[in-house]
C-alpha positions in Angstrom: 83.6 53.0 84.6 80.0 53.6 83.2 77.8 56.2 85.2 75.2 53.7 85.9 77.6 51.5 87.8 79.3 54.5 89.4 75.8 55.9 90.7 74.6 52.7 91.8 77.0 52.6 94.8 78.0 56.4 95.2 74.3 57.5 96.1 74.6 55.2 99.4 76.8 57.5 100.9 75.2 60.7 100.1 74.8 63.2 102.9 71.3 63.6 103.9 72.2 66.7 106.2 71.0 70.1 104.5 73.9 72.6 105.0 73.6 76.0 105.5 74.4 78.4 102.5 77.7 79.5 104.3 79.0 75.5 104.3 77.8 75.0 101.1 79.9 78.0 99.4 82.6 76.7 101.8 82.5 73.3 100.6 82.4 74.4 96.9 85.0 76.7 97.2 87.4 73.9 98.8 86.2 71.7 95.8 87.7 74.2 93.0 90.5 74.5 94.8 91.1 70.8 95.0 90.3 70.5 91.5 92.7 73.3 90.1 95.5 72.9 92.2 96.1 69.3 93.3 98.5 67.8 90.8 97.3 64.9 88.6 100.0 62.8 89.7 99.5 63.3 93.4 95.5 62.7 92.7 96.4 59.7 90.7 98.9 58.2 93.6 96.1 58.8 96.3 93.1 57.3 94.3 95.3 54.0 93.1 96.1 53.3 96.9 99.8 53.4 96.8 102.0 54.0 99.6 102.2 57.6 100.3 105.5 58.9 101.4 107.2 62.3 102.3 107.8 63.9 98.9 104.4 63.8 97.9 103.0 64.7 101.6 105.4 67.6 101.3 104.4 68.7 97.7 100.6 68.7 98.5 101.3 70.7 102.0 103.5 73.1 100.2 100.7 74.1 98.0 98.2 74.4 100.7 100.8 76.7 103.0 100.7 79.2 100.1 96.7 79.2 100.1 96.9 79.7 104.1 95.7 76.1 104.8 98.7 74.2 105.8 97.2 73.6 109.4 93.2 73.3 109.2 93.4 72.4 113.1 95.7 75.5 114.3 94.5 78.8 115.5 95.1 82.0 113.5 98.0 83.0 115.8 100.0 80.1 114.9 99.9 80.3 111.3 96.6 78.0 111.1 93.3 78.8 109.5 91.1 79.4 112.4 88.1 77.2 110.7 85.5 75.6 113.3 85.3 72.3 113.9 82.5 72.0 111.1 84.7 73.6 108.5 87.8 71.1 109.4 85.5 68.1 108.8 84.0 69.9 105.3 87.6 70.6 104.7 88.8 66.4 105.1 85.8 65.6 103.6 85.8 67.9 100.0 89.8 66.7 100.0 89.1 62.8 100.4 86.6 63.3 97.7 89.2 64.9 95.4 91.8 62.2 96.1 93.9 64.7 98.0 96.5 63.0 100.4 95.4 63.8 104.1 97.7 66.2 105.8 100.3 64.2 107.5 99.4 64.0 110.9 102.6 63.7 113.2 103.9 67.3 112.8 100.3 68.8 112.2 97.9 67.1 114.4 100.0 65.3 116.9 103.1 67.4 118.6 102.1 70.6 116.8 99.3 71.2 119.1 101.3 69.6 122.0 104.0 72.3 121.6 101.3 75.2 121.5 99.9 73.8 124.8 103.0 72.8 127.0 105.7 74.5 124.9 107.8 77.4 125.7 107.6 81.0 123.4 111.1 80.2 122.3 109.9 76.4 121.3 106.6 77.8 119.9 108.5 80.2 117.5 111.3 77.6 116.3 109.4 74.3 115.7 105.7 75.4 114.7 106.6 77.8 111.3 109.2 74.9 110.6 106.0 72.2 110.9 103.9 74.5 108.5 105.9 75.0 105.7 107.4 71.0 105.8 111.1 72.1 106.9 110.7 69.4 109.7 109.1 66.0 109.5 108.1 64.4 112.5 107.9 60.9 114.2 106.3 59.4 117.1 109.1 57.7 119.7 106.7 56.2 122.4 106.4 52.3 122.0 109.0 50.3 123.3 109.6 46.1 123.2 107.2 45.1 126.1 105.5 48.8 126.4 103.5 49.4 124.0 99.5 49.0 125.0 100.8 50.0 128.8 102.8 52.9 127.7 103.4 54.0 131.4 105.7 51.1 132.0 108.6 52.4 129.5 111.6 52.3 130.9 113.9 54.5 128.4 115.9 56.8 131.0 116.9 60.1 130.4 119.4 61.4 132.9 120.3 65.0 133.5 123.9 65.8 132.8 124.6 69.6 133.2 122.8 71.3 130.4 121.8 68.3 128.7 120.0 64.8 128.8 121.4 61.5 128.0 119.2 58.8 126.7 120.1 55.1 126.2 117.3 52.7 125.0 115.1 51.7 122.0 111.8 52.4 120.5 110.0 50.2 118.2 107.2 50.7 115.7 108.2 54.4 115.0 106.2 55.1 111.7 108.3 57.4 109.1 111.4 57.1 111.3 113.2 56.7 108.2 111.9 60.1 106.6 111.8 62.0 109.9 113.9 65.2 110.5 112.9 65.3 114.2 111.3 62.7 117.3 108.9 63.5 120.0 110.1 61.2 122.5 108.9 59.8 125.9 111.5 58.9 128.2 111.6 58.5 132.1 113.3 60.9 134.1 112.5 59.5 137.4 111.8 56.0 139.2 110.6 57.4 142.6 107.3 58.5 141.7 104.2 56.8 140.0 105.2 55.4 136.9 103.0 57.9 134.8 104.8 61.0 136.7 108.4 60.0 136.1 107.9 60.1 132.3 109.0 63.3 130.5 108.4 64.2 126.7 111.8 65.4 124.8 112.2 67.0 121.0 115.3 65.5 119.4 117.0 65.8 116.2 117.2 62.4 114.1 120.7 63.5 113.1 122.1 63.4 116.9 124.8 61.2 117.1 123.8 58.0 118.8 120.5 57.0 116.9 120.3 54.4 114.6 117.1 53.6 112.8 116.4 50.0 111.2 113.5 49.2 108.9 110.9 46.6 110.4 109.8 45.0 106.8 105.7 44.5 107.5 103.8 41.7 105.3 102.2 44.5 103.2 105.6 45.1 101.8 105.9 48.5 102.1 108.2 50.4 104.8 106.2 52.0 107.5 107.5 51.5 110.5 111.2 50.9 112.1 113.3 50.4 115.5 115.1 53.4 116.9 117.8 53.2 118.8 119.4 55.7 121.3 123.0 55.1 122.6 124.4 57.8 124.5 122.1 60.3 122.9 122.7 64.0 124.3 119.6 65.9 124.2 120.1 70.0 125.0 117.8 70.5 128.5 115.9 73.3 126.3 114.3 70.3 124.5 112.5 69.0 127.1 108.5 69.9 126.4 107.0 71.2 129.6 108.7 70.5 132.8 109.9 66.9 134.1 107.2 64.4 135.0 104.9 66.2 132.5 105.2 64.0 129.8 102.2 61.5 130.4 100.1 64.8 130.4 101.5 65.4 127.1 101.1 62.3 125.7 97.6 62.0 126.8 96.7 65.4 125.5 98.0 64.0 122.3 96.1 60.7 122.2 93.0 62.5 122.8 93.6 64.1 119.2 95.3 61.7 117.8 91.9 59.3 118.0 89.3 61.7 117.0 90.9 63.4 113.6 88.3 64.5 111.3 89.9 62.9 108.3 89.3 59.5 109.7 85.8 59.2 108.4 86.7 61.1 105.6 89.3 58.7 104.3 86.8 55.6 105.3 84.1 57.3 102.7 87.0 57.5 100.0 87.9 54.3 100.7 84.2 52.8 100.5 84.0 54.5 97.0 87.3 52.9 95.8 86.1 49.5 96.9 82.6 50.0 95.3 84.6 51.1 92.2 86.6 48.0 92.1 83.2 46.0 92.8 81.3 47.6 89.7 84.2 46.6 87.5 84.8 43.4 88.3 80.6 43.1 87.9 81.4 44.6 84.4 84.1 42.2 83.5 82.6 38.7 85.1 78.6 38.8 84.4 78.6 35.3 85.4 79.8 35.5 89.0 77.5 36.3 91.9 78.7 39.2 93.7 75.4 39.7 96.0 76.9 38.9 99.2 79.5 41.4 98.6 77.3 44.2 97.3 75.1 43.3 100.7 78.2 43.9 102.8 79.1 47.1 101.1 75.6 48.2 101.8 76.1 47.3 105.7 79.5 49.2 105.7 78.0 52.3 104.3 75.5 52.4 106.8 78.5 52.2 109.5 80.0 54.9 108.1 77.3 57.0 108.0 77.1 56.1 111.7 80.9 56.7 112.3 80.2 60.0 110.7 77.3 60.7 113.1 79.4 59.9 116.4 82.2 62.0 114.8 79.9 65.0 114.6 78.4 64.4 117.9 81.8 64.5 119.3 82.9 67.6 117.7 79.9 69.1 119.0 80.9 68.3 122.1 84.2 69.8 121.9 82.6 73.0 120.5 80.7 73.4 123.7 84.1 72.3 125.6 82.4 69.3 127.0 84.6 66.5 128.0 84.6 63.7 125.1 84.7 60.8 127.3 84.7 57.1 125.5 83.9 58.8 121.9 87.2 59.0 120.8 88.0 55.2 121.8 84.5 54.5 120.2 85.2 56.1 116.8 88.5 54.6 116.6 87.5 51.2 117.1 84.6 51.4 114.8 86.9 53.0 112.2 89.5 50.6 112.2 87.4 47.7 111.9 85.5 49.3 109.0 88.8 49.9 107.0 89.6 46.0 107.9 86.1 45.0 106.6 86.5 47.4 103.2 89.9 45.9 102.1 88.9 42.3 103.0 85.8 43.0 100.5 88.4 44.3 98.2 90.8 41.4 98.4 87.5 39.1 97.7 87.0 40.8 94.8 90.4 40.8 93.5 90.5 37.4 93.8 93.5 34.7 93.7 94.9 36.5 90.4 95.4 39.8 92.8 97.1 37.7 95.4 99.3 36.0 93.4 100.9 39.5 92.2 102.0 39.8 95.4 103.1 36.1 96.8 105.3 36.1 93.6 106.6 39.6 94.1 105.3 40.9 90.6 104.9 44.3 89.8 102.2 45.5 92.3 100.9 48.5 90.3 97.7 47.1 89.0 94.7 48.0 90.9 94.3 44.5 92.2 97.8 44.1 93.3 97.6 47.5 95.2 94.4 46.0 96.7 96.3 43.3 98.3 98.9 45.5 100.0 95.7 47.9 101.1 94.4 44.6 102.6 97.6 43.4 104.4 98.5 47.0 105.6 95.0 47.4 107.1 95.4 44.5 109.4 97.4 47.2 111.7 94.6 49.2 112.1 93.3 47.6 115.0 96.9 47.9 116.5 98.2 51.3 115.7 97.3 54.2 117.7 95.8 51.7 120.8 94.5 48.3 120.4 91.0 47.5 119.8 91.4 45.9 123.3 92.7 48.8 125.0 89.6 51.0 123.5 87.0 48.6 124.6 88.4 48.7 127.8 88.3 52.5 127.8 84.7 52.1 126.3 83.6 49.7 129.3 85.2 51.7 131.9 83.1 54.9 130.8 79.9 52.9 130.7 80.1 50.8 133.7 83.0 52.6 135.9 86.2 51.4 136.9 
């Protein structure tokens, strides 16, 4: 794409903040590393909007592991970088800008920190190194048919039988279960107490007899999610994380971090630039077509992304001061989900009916326009996965106006 078309859009998302010399040097070090160590095939896959699967994630994490950067959000004592929250945000921004894959969240961002907080020393010493070096790939077993947004109503029972628990039930929307080695799973160990108090969290090997994974085919044509069935699955008692009935506390601890990842805004900036690139390319090839409305929408979304970045920075400052975050994670999650959907909608409008037909006819969708159609369809899940928009708005309203 001509440089003048490139700069026309990219300048809208330039960071107006002046960094310290130390932060600027850190950013330059990260950029140099990404440019020299992230393989071209990985960067091309990320830049194109392809579905990123375990082989790509693992290959990149192995490179970061060798550099000592596999877990930017972990403390040094567990093999992490010990970086500040500000450094983690810079890391995510640079890696997204250089088309490097985001770090796979289920292990590094979700269950890893929960094991650090609630696990035994034996669990920490066994599971955490296996997450770092990509030996183990995790998925999440939370939602059930009829228990999604109201997670506390889950019913899958875990019954103690000697030195094991026996689990029967069904989980749904288990992302990447078909690629995973292990699952962190919520099950009900008591029905006598308040429903939140009867839930426990288990760390389960996916090759345990009685576990069946079936794909759920989604409208984007990619394989993300699954149904997971458990039929008399015997789980050793030492795979209970924390104590019986502590699963709800573990789940809340995880969800607070799931909805406030530094990568969320960085990925939006990268997505915005991808859409801007697509728009500029189509403007150059279709000079008679009026793109002014889409240009205006892109400018508005750039402003919204800057707002989301400020919201993230505010939350990071609060975490640094160990202040309660309140509704900030929900507000950020809701804003980022809406922006992501708006961006892919613009891309779909730019791609037009030719791009849409590629997916409808099941043609080769490796072209830019065809992949944007898949990106658009995938983005429909953004306002559902990780907590629906309606749930986030309820959290925000309760924080502002009280229960």
